[in-house]
C-alpha positions in Angstrom: 109.4 8.9 -110.6 111.4 9.7 -113.7 110.8 13.3 -115.0 107.6 14.9 -113.6 107.3 16.9 -116.8 106.3 13.6 -118.5 103.6 12.9 -115.9 100.2 12.6 -117.6 97.1 13.5 -115.7 93.9 11.6 -116.6 90.5 13.0 -115.5 88.5 10.7 -113.4 84.7 10.7 -113.4 83.7 12.7 -110.3 80.3 11.0 -110.2 81.7 7.5 -110.0 82.5 5.6 -106.8 85.6 4.2 -108.6 88.7 5.6 -110.4 86.8 5.6 -113.7 87.6 7.0 -117.1 87.0 5.8 -120.7 88.9 3.8 -123.3 88.4 4.8 -126.9 90.9 2.6 -128.7 93.2 -0.4 -128.5 96.5 -1.2 -130.2 98.6 -4.4 -130.7 102.3 -4.2 -131.1 104.6 -1.4 -132.3 104.1 -1.3 -136.0 103.3 2.3 -136.8 99.8 2.1 -135.3 98.8 -0.3 -138.1 97.1 -2.5 -135.6 95.3 0.4 -133.8 91.5 0.2 -133.5 89.0 2.9 -132.5 86.3 1.6 -130.2 83.2 3.2 -128.9 83.8 5.0 -125.7 83.9 2.2 -123.1 84.0 2.8 -119.3 87.2 1.7 -117.6 87.9 1.3 -113.9 91.5 1.5 -112.5 91.7 -1.1 -109.8 95.1 -1.8 -108.1 93.6 -4.7 -106.1 92.8 -6.7 -109.2 95.4 -9.1 -110.7 93.9 -9.1 -114.2 92.5 -6.9 -116.9 88.8 -7.5 -117.4 87.8 -7.0 -121.0 84.2 -5.9 -121.8 82.0 -8.8 -122.8 81.3 -7.5 -126.3 85.0 -6.9 -127.1 86.5 -9.9 -125.4 86.6 -12.5 -128.2 87.7 -9.9 -130.8 90.6 -8.6 -128.6 91.8 -12.0 -127.5 91.8 -13.2 -131.2 93.7 -10.1 -132.4 96.3 -10.2 -129.6 96.9 -13.9 -129.5 95.3 -16.2 -132.1 96.2 -13.9 -135.0 99.8 -14.1 -133.8 99.8 -17.9 -133.8 99.6 -18.2 -130.0 97.6 -21.2 -128.8 95.4 -20.7 -125.8 94.2 -23.6 -123.7 91.5 -22.7 -121.2 91.9 -24.7 -118.0 89.0 -26.2 -115.9 88.6 -22.9 -114.1 88.4 -20.8 -117.2 92.0 -19.4 -116.9 93.8 -19.0 -120.3 96.9 -21.2 -120.3 99.6 -20.4 -122.8 103.2 -21.4 -123.7 105.7 -19.4 -121.6 108.4 -19.5 -124.2 106.4 -18.2 -127.2 108.1 -15.1 -128.6 105.0 -13.9 -130.5 103.5 -12.0 -127.6 102.9 -8.3 -128.4 102.5 -5.2 -126.4 98.9 -4.2 -125.8 97.9 -0.5 -125.6 94.8 1.2 -124.3 93.9 4.6 -125.7 92.8 6.7 -122.8 92.1 10.5 -123.0 94.4 11.0 -125.9 97.3 8.8 -124.7 98.5 5.2 -125.3 98.9 3.3 -122.0 101.3 0.3 -122.5 100.8 -3.2 -121.2 103.8 -5.4 -122.0 103.8 -9.2 -122.2 105.8 -9.3 -119.0 102.8 -7.5 -117.4 100.0 -9.7 -118.7 101.7 -13.2 -118.5 101.3 -14.8 -115.1 103.9 -17.5 -114.4 103.2 -20.4 -112.2 104.3 -24.0 -111.5 102.0 -27.0 -112.1 101.7 -30.1 -110.0 104.6 -31.7 -111.9 106.8 -28.7 -111.1 106.7 -27.5 -114.8 106.5 -23.8 -115.5 103.1 -22.7 -116.9 101.8 -19.3 -117.9 98.4 -17.8 -117.8 97.1 -14.7 -119.5 96.0 -12.0 -117.1 92.8 -11.3 -119.1 89.3 -12.4 -118.4 85.9 -11.7 -119.8 83.9 -9.1 -117.8 80.2 -10.0 -117.8 79.5 -6.3 -118.1 80.5 -3.7 -120.7 83.5 -2.0 -119.1 87.2 -2.6 -118.6 88.7 -3.3 -115.2 92.3 -2.2 -115.4 94.2 -4.2 -112.8 97.8 -4.9 -111.9 99.0 -5.5 -115.5 98.2 -1.9 -116.3 99.8 -0.6 -113.1 103.1 -2.5 -113.5 106.0 -0.2 -114.4 104.0 3.0 -113.8 104.0 5.3 -110.9 100.4 6.3 -110.3 99.3 9.2 -108.3 95.6 9.2 -107.1 94.5 12.8 -106.5 91.2 12.4 -104.8 90.5 16.2 -104.4 91.2 16.9 -108.1 89.5 13.7 -109.5 92.7 13.0 -111.4 95.0 10.0 -111.9 98.7 10.8 -112.7 100.7 8.2 -114.7 104.4 8.1 -115.5 106.9 5.2 -115.8 109.0 4.9 -112.6 112.8 5.5 -112.9 113.8 1.9 -113.6 110.7 0.9 -115.6 110.9 -0.5 -119.1 107.5 1.0 -119.9 107.2 3.8 -122.4 106.0 7.2 -121.5 102.4 7.8 -122.4 102.4 8.8 -126.0 99.9 11.5 -127.0 97.9 10.8 -130.2 94.6 11.9 -131.8 
């Protein structure tokens, strides 16, 4: 962990069976919060065993359009519904989730999954999928670069970038 004074504690719903909180905004890129959007309070489950970020059904198309299509990134769904993209595209932006007054960063390096196709060519897939329900599942792309402390007794989740992480500290905002 870097500096424990920069550790942010998120309250977790004590009545949930999961590490659940709420997301109240999303942001794309770094441009002075110009691309920040307030959303209705949407449940979000932190899940370190999930390799993707599941987006709520009602927000999925809008968020994928804003993050990728609006930046000229072409997406090619494969036969399994995975979102295939160009690995070399430089238009990918950071994606942020607003949780309890703090922006949690998800970098392109976190949400791009690199693989090799049958011809041994590198291919990339987006680590996003459409949840059939109305909540986020915050999987591995959210965890990458953060040191997370699960405090069961206190119903809290602590988040801070680890010492060699390129992730930003959680930025407080209103």
